[in-house]
One Martini backbone bead per residue (centre of mass of N, CA, C, O) as a GRO file, in nm:
protein
  293
    1MET     BB    1  -0.618   9.507  -4.575
    2ARG     BB    2  -0.438   9.513  -4.293
    3ILE     BB    3  -0.125   9.663  -4.158
    4GLY     BB    4   0.136   9.562  -3.944
    5VAL     BB    5   0.361   9.585  -3.647
    6ASN     BB    6   0.639   9.426  -3.485
    7VAL     BB    7   0.791   9.562  -3.204
    8PRO     BB    8   1.085   9.591  -3.038
    9ASN     BB    9   1.085   9.554  -2.654
   10PHE     BB   10   1.401   9.489  -2.682
   11GLY     BB   11   1.725   9.527  -2.609
   12PRO     BB   12   2.017   9.723  -2.651
   13GLY     BB   13   1.845   9.950  -2.846
   14THR     BB   14   1.627   9.981  -2.619
   15ASP     BB   15   1.418  10.266  -2.546
   16PRO     BB   16   1.205  10.513  -2.514
   17ASP     BB   17   1.300  10.673  -2.765
   18VAL     BB   18   1.281  10.432  -2.964
   19LEU     BB   19   0.988  10.362  -2.921
   20GLN     BB   20   0.877  10.625  -3.012
   21ARG     BB   21   0.998  10.619  -3.303
   22TRP     BB   22   0.849  10.365  -3.384
   23ALA     BB   23   0.559  10.470  -3.354
   24GLN     BB   24   0.584  10.713  -3.542
   25THR     BB   25   0.675  10.552  -3.794
   26VAL     BB   26   0.438  10.356  -3.820
   27GLU     BB   27   0.218  10.573  -3.836
   28GLY     BB   28   0.341  10.757  -4.058
   29LEU     BB   29   0.335  10.515  -4.283
   30GLY     BB   30   0.021  10.381  -4.233
   31PHE     BB   31  -0.009  10.182  -4.024
   32ASP     BB   32  -0.252  10.010  -3.816
   33LEU     BB   33  -0.041   9.839  -3.633
   34LEU     BB   34   0.098   9.788  -3.293
   35MET     BB   35   0.321   9.539  -3.168
   36ILE     BB   36   0.410   9.351  -2.868
   37SER     BB   37   0.578   9.174  -2.638
   38ASP     BB   38   0.609   8.895  -2.382
   39HIS     BB   39   0.780   8.948  -2.059
   40VAL     BB   40   0.878   8.924  -1.708
   41ALA     BB   41   1.119   8.717  -1.690
   42VAL     BB   42   1.473   8.736  -1.763
   43THR     BB   43   1.564   8.456  -1.832
   44PRO     BB   44   1.804   8.277  -1.990
   45ASP     BB   45   1.604   8.171  -2.219
   46VAL     BB   46   1.512   8.467  -2.292
   47ALA     BB   47   1.789   8.623  -2.319
   48GLU     BB   48   1.892   8.475  -2.576
   49GLN     BB   49   1.661   8.630  -2.756
   50TYR     BB   50   1.544   8.859  -2.522
   51PRO     BB   51   1.702   9.099  -2.398
   52ALA     BB   52   1.784   9.323  -2.201
   53PRO     BB   53   1.554   9.525  -2.212
   54PHE     BB   54   1.214   9.462  -2.101
   55TYR     BB   55   0.899   9.580  -2.203
   56GLU     BB   56   0.616   9.596  -2.071
   57PRO     BB   57   0.313   9.595  -2.246
   58PHE     BB   58   0.095   9.755  -2.087
   59THR     BB   59   0.270  10.006  -2.008
   60THR     BB   60   0.377  10.065  -2.293
   61LEU     BB   61   0.101  10.106  -2.440
   62ALA     BB   62  -0.003  10.328  -2.268
   63TRP     BB   63   0.218  10.527  -2.350
   64LEU     BB   64   0.177  10.505  -2.668
   65ALA     BB   65  -0.117  10.610  -2.669
   66GLY     BB   66  -0.012  10.914  -2.600
   67LEU     BB   67   0.180  10.924  -2.883
   68THR     BB   68  -0.080  10.853  -3.042
   69HIS     BB   69  -0.389  10.846  -3.263
   70ARG     BB   70  -0.465  10.579  -3.470
   71ILE     BB   71  -0.324  10.337  -3.388
   72ARG     BB   72  -0.311  10.028  -3.310
   73LEU     BB   73  -0.284   9.814  -3.014
   74GLY     BB   74  -0.057   9.524  -2.918
   75THR     BB   75  -0.022   9.166  -2.863
   76SER     BB   76   0.281   8.952  -2.968
   77VAL     BB   77   0.231   8.776  -2.707
   78LEU     BB   78   0.039   8.715  -2.443
   79VAL     BB   79   0.111   8.539  -2.152
   80VAL     BB   80  -0.147   8.418  -1.984
   81PRO     BB   81  -0.033   8.253  -1.723
   82TYR     BB   82   0.126   8.512  -1.579
   83ARG     BB   83  -0.166   8.611  -1.504
   84HIS     BB   84  -0.430   8.711  -1.368
   85PRO     BB   85  -0.733   8.732  -1.523
   86LEU     BB   86  -0.840   8.988  -1.379
   87LEU     BB   87  -0.594   9.160  -1.450
   88VAL     BB   88  -0.619   9.142  -1.753
   89ALA     BB   89  -0.905   9.254  -1.778
   90ARG     BB   90  -0.844   9.531  -1.651
   91MET     BB   91  -0.608   9.628  -1.832
   92ALA     BB   92  -0.741   9.591  -2.106
   93ALA     BB   93  -0.984   9.777  -2.052
   94ASN     BB   94  -0.824  10.031  -1.977
   95LEU     BB   95  -0.652  10.049  -2.235
   96ASN     BB   96  -0.890  10.069  -2.432
   97ARG     BB   97  -0.999  10.335  -2.313
   98ILE     BB   98  -0.744  10.529  -2.321
   99SER     BB   99  -0.715  10.462  -2.655
  100GLY     BB  100  -0.998  10.445  -2.799
  101GLY     BB  101  -1.029  10.134  -2.890
  102ARG     BB  102  -0.712  10.005  -2.984
  103LEU     BB  103  -0.716   9.711  -2.878
  104VAL     BB  104  -0.513   9.409  -2.913
  105LEU     BB  105  -0.537   9.060  -2.793
  106GLY     BB  106  -0.267   8.875  -2.799
  107VAL     BB  107  -0.229   8.519  -2.751
  108GLY     BB  108  -0.053   8.274  -2.531
  109VAL     BB  109   0.133   8.006  -2.364
  110GLY     BB  110   0.425   7.972  -2.410
  111TRP     BB  111   0.802   7.850  -2.358
  112ALA     BB  112   0.958   7.945  -2.085
  113ARG     BB  113   1.041   7.750  -1.836
  114GLN     BB  114   1.205   7.938  -1.641
  115GLU     BB  115   0.986   8.154  -1.620
  116PHE     BB  116   0.769   7.978  -1.497
  117ASP     BB  117   0.932   7.914  -1.244
  118ALA     BB  118   0.974   8.212  -1.146
  119LEU     BB  119   0.638   8.240  -1.133
  120GLY     BB  120   0.493   7.973  -1.035
  121VAL     BB  121   0.425   7.818  -1.304
  122PRO     BB  122   0.298   7.539  -1.463
  123PHE     BB  123   0.409   7.434  -1.759
  124GLU     BB  124   0.227   7.172  -1.817
  125ARG     BB  125  -0.042   7.388  -1.782
  126ARG     BB  126  -0.050   7.617  -2.000
  127GLY     BB  127  -0.298   7.539  -2.180
  128ALA     BB  128  -0.515   7.513  -1.966
  129LEU     BB  129  -0.475   7.794  -1.839
  130THR     BB  130  -0.543   7.958  -2.091
  131ASP     BB  131  -0.834   7.864  -2.115
  132GLU     BB  132  -0.929   7.954  -1.834
  133HIS     BB  133  -0.847   8.255  -1.848
  134LEU     BB  134  -1.006   8.337  -2.103
  135ARG     BB  135  -1.284   8.278  -1.973
  136ALA     BB  136  -1.247   8.476  -1.743
  137VAL     BB  137  -1.215   8.732  -1.909
  138ARG     BB  138  -1.485   8.720  -2.057
  139ALA     BB  139  -1.662   8.715  -1.803
  140ALA     BB  140  -1.572   8.987  -1.689
  141TRP     BB  141  -1.672   9.156  -1.934
  142GLU     BB  142  -1.974   9.063  -1.916
  143ASP     BB  143  -2.047   9.102  -1.585
  144GLU     BB  144  -1.871   9.369  -1.555
  145ARG     BB  145  -1.929   9.700  -1.595
  146ASP     BB  146  -1.635   9.811  -1.527
  147TYR     BB  147  -1.494   9.663  -1.781
  148ARG     BB  148  -1.642   9.819  -1.984
  149SER     BB  149  -1.482   9.955  -2.318
  150GLY     BB  150  -1.527   9.783  -2.533
  151HIS     BB  151  -1.417   9.584  -2.775
  152VAL     BB  152  -1.182   9.310  -2.736
  153PRO     BB  153  -0.978   9.145  -2.933
  154ILE     BB  154  -0.900   8.796  -2.971
  155TRP     BB  155  -0.580   8.657  -3.044
  156VAL     BB  156  -0.473   8.343  -3.137
  157GLY     BB  157  -0.165   8.212  -3.089
  158GLY     BB  158  -0.019   7.982  -3.317
  159ASN     BB  159   0.076   7.655  -3.482
  160SER     BB  160  -0.067   7.446  -3.338
  161ASP     BB  161  -0.328   7.250  -3.290
  162ALA     BB  162  -0.404   7.376  -3.014
  163ALA     BB  163  -0.420   7.664  -3.128
  164LEU     BB  164  -0.649   7.614  -3.332
  165ARG     BB  165  -0.863   7.520  -3.129
  166ARG     BB  166  -0.853   7.782  -2.956
  167ALA     BB  167  -0.938   7.979  -3.177
  168VAL     BB  168  -1.225   7.854  -3.219
  169ARG     BB  169  -1.321   7.879  -2.910
  170LEU     BB  170  -1.164   8.191  -2.812
  171GLY     BB  171  -1.145   8.349  -3.097
  172GLU     BB  172  -1.159   8.585  -3.341
  173ALA     BB  173  -0.856   8.510  -3.404
  174TRP     BB  174  -0.594   8.390  -3.597
  175HIS     BB  175  -0.220   8.391  -3.499
  176PRO     BB  176   0.010   8.321  -3.691
  177LEU     BB  177   0.381   8.245  -3.688
  178ARG     BB  178   0.588   8.222  -3.893
  179PHE     BB  179   0.564   8.107  -4.233
  180THR     BB  180   0.463   7.921  -4.479
  181LEU     BB  181   0.230   7.917  -4.731
  182PRO     BB  182   0.170   7.612  -4.751
  183TRP     BB  183   0.114   7.573  -4.449
  184LEU     BB  184  -0.126   7.766  -4.431
  185ARG     BB  185  -0.317   7.627  -4.618
  186GLY     BB  186  -0.339   7.370  -4.443
  187ALA     BB  187  -0.427   7.506  -4.175
  188LEU     BB  188  -0.694   7.633  -4.275
  189ALA     BB  189  -0.834   7.362  -4.326
  190ARG     BB  190  -0.826   7.280  -4.027
  191VAL     BB  191  -0.987   7.511  -3.907
  192LYS     BB  192  -1.248   7.452  -4.070
  193HIS     BB  193  -1.283   7.168  -3.962
  194LEU     BB  194  -1.301   7.234  -3.652
  195ALA     BB  195  -1.541   7.426  -3.679
  196GLY     BB  196  -1.737   7.219  -3.797
  197GLU     BB  197  -1.734   7.013  -3.566
  198GLN     BB  198  -1.829   7.252  -3.343
  199GLY     BB  199  -2.025   7.470  -3.469
  200LEU     BB  200  -1.821   7.711  -3.545
  201PRO     BB  201  -1.674   7.972  -3.626
  202VAL     BB  202  -1.450   8.103  -3.825
  203PRO     BB  203  -1.170   8.254  -3.774
  204ALA     BB  204  -0.993   8.490  -3.824
  205LEU     BB  205  -0.717   8.619  -4.015
  206ALA     BB  206  -0.394   8.722  -3.831
  207PRO     BB  207  -0.095   8.737  -3.926
  208ARG     BB  208   0.264   8.675  -3.861
  209ILE     BB  209   0.530   8.797  -4.045
  210ALA     BB  210   0.794   8.837  -4.199
  211LEU     BB  211   1.072   9.094  -4.249
  212ARG     BB  212   1.292   9.032  -4.539
  213LEU     BB  213   1.485   9.236  -4.732
  214THR     BB  214   1.605   9.179  -5.058
  215ASP     BB  215   1.782   9.180  -5.365
  216THR     BB  216   1.733   8.879  -5.389
  217PRO     BB  217   1.582   8.600  -5.435
  218VAL     BB  218   1.402   8.376  -5.242
  219THR     BB  219   1.442   8.026  -5.223
  220GLY     BB  220   1.257   7.760  -5.147
  221PRO     BB  221   1.058   7.582  -4.916
  222GLY     BB  222   1.161   7.771  -4.652
  223ARG     BB  223   1.024   8.024  -4.724
  224LEU     BB  224   0.908   8.290  -4.583
  225ALA     BB  225   0.684   8.492  -4.532
  226GLY     BB  226   0.845   8.804  -4.614
  227GLU     BB  227   1.073   8.693  -4.791
  228GLY     BB  228   1.258   8.911  -4.992
  229THR     BB  229   1.163   9.083  -5.230
  230ALA     BB  230   0.940   9.313  -5.297
  231ASP     BB  231   0.780   9.134  -5.488
  232GLN     BB  232   0.749   8.895  -5.296
  233ILE     BB  233   0.601   9.048  -5.064
  234HIS     BB  234   0.368   9.142  -5.237
  235ASP     BB  235   0.267   8.864  -5.316
  236ASP     BB  236   0.218   8.760  -5.027
  237LEU     BB  237   0.001   8.976  -4.955
  238ARG     BB  238  -0.190   8.895  -5.186
  239GLU     BB  239  -0.230   8.597  -5.084
  240LEU     BB  240  -0.346   8.669  -4.807
  241ARG     BB  241  -0.584   8.820  -4.907
  242ALA     BB  242  -0.704   8.574  -5.064
  243LEU     BB  243  -0.718   8.393  -4.785
  244GLY     BB  244  -0.856   8.627  -4.570
  245ALA     BB  245  -0.696   8.845  -4.449
  246GLU     BB  246  -0.736   9.120  -4.237
  247THR     BB  247  -0.451   9.095  -4.099
  248VAL     BB  248  -0.099   9.192  -4.122
  249VAL     BB  249   0.202   9.115  -3.948
  250LEU     BB  250   0.517   9.268  -3.931
  251ASP     BB  251   0.848   9.109  -3.872
  252PRO     BB  252   1.177   9.247  -3.855
  253PHE     BB  253   1.279   9.045  -3.662
  254ASP     BB  254   1.574   8.802  -3.699
  255GLY     BB  255   1.723   8.721  -3.398
  256ASP     BB  256   1.925   8.971  -3.349
  257PRO     BB  257   1.972   9.191  -3.094
  258ALA     BB  258   2.159   9.391  -3.263
  259GLU     BB  259   1.921   9.516  -3.434
  260THR     BB  260   1.828   9.729  -3.219
  261LEU     BB  261   2.066   9.941  -3.289
  262HIS     BB  262   1.930   9.940  -3.612
  263PRO     BB  263   1.623  10.050  -3.700
  264ARG     BB  264   1.646  10.173  -3.996
  265ARG     BB  265   1.636   9.908  -4.150
  266ALA     BB  266   1.347   9.853  -4.085
  267TRP     BB  267   1.224  10.123  -4.178
  268ARG     BB  268   1.292  10.090  -4.476
  269ALA     BB  269   1.126   9.833  -4.523
  270LEU     BB  270   0.855   9.959  -4.443
  271ALA     BB  271   0.854  10.184  -4.659
  272THR     BB  272   0.837   9.987  -4.896
  273VAL     BB  273   0.564   9.861  -4.817
  274ALA     BB  274   0.403  10.125  -4.800
  275ALA     BB  275   0.440  10.182  -5.105
  276LEU     BB  276   0.325   9.924  -5.227
  277GLU     BB  277   0.038   9.957  -5.057
  278ASP     BB  278  -0.054  10.257  -5.018
  279LEU     BB  279  -0.104  10.351  -4.704
  280THR     BB  280  -0.140  10.682  -4.769
  281GLY     BB  281  -0.322  10.736  -5.022
  282GLY     BB  282  -0.095  10.933  -5.181
  283HIS     BB  283   0.049  11.034  -4.945
  284SER     BB  284   0.293  11.165  -4.763
  285PRO     BB  285   0.493  11.046  -4.561
  286GLN     BB  286   0.652  11.040  -4.288
  287GLY     BB  287   0.953  11.050  -4.180
  288ILE     BB  288   1.245  10.914  -4.097
  289PRO     BB  289   1.424  10.910  -3.841
  290LYS     BB  290   1.704  10.981  -3.701
  291GLU     BB  291   1.987  10.838  -3.594
  292ARG     BB  292   2.128  10.837  -3.244
  293ARG     BB  293   2.378  10.597  -3.261
   0.00000   0.00000   0.00000
């Protein structure tokens, strides 16, 4: 099982220097995948959770591709209705090519109504638009020789029943976001049932879980996968592996934009996981860079 990291590409503490150190830290610790989020217009509903500056994912990942060597790069998740599908197809194919085939395209329908309004996209049609656009992206990759630059896997994000159906129809993987393990077990059964009903393969499992390392155990039915002591997180990863997860993405952002001012806290938690999972194969990982703030 591969392990990746969702890196905050927004907030008061984020700038190009910090993004570069995030990328070098995540790759240096031995993680397999670096993902970032997507917003285009930082409207008030977006800014409440993900304030400016917000670094657009395609341009940011293209830059990070030149600063890294091995790690895969991806979106968690690209809001599909925000861009014309042929533009997405072109940018994704180009980014995959210049990165040496390292792109993972995580996609979703979006949630920020004010941002949809600012972009002139009908919020109520976001699900249908996502399906239409994903089909158009795939058709562009298949039909136009100029788009082809190696296979770009599409991970369909979301925890709703509509997202599960979309993952079965249109994704190589289902990418659920921040959940409890009992919920995931039930959802996986639904995914398998939906795939069987449609006579389609069951998509791979590539979840994004929380990463909140604590000194004492976190208990209770609402505990998210990835919350708790190092032992609890290690057990969660072991269970996800047993459930068939091919990649697990750790999300160290806990919801407070001020966290972006202190990235070393997240880096230390990631270093703990890297040691638990032996991501460096017994080799010493590269050190965590000094904080410059």
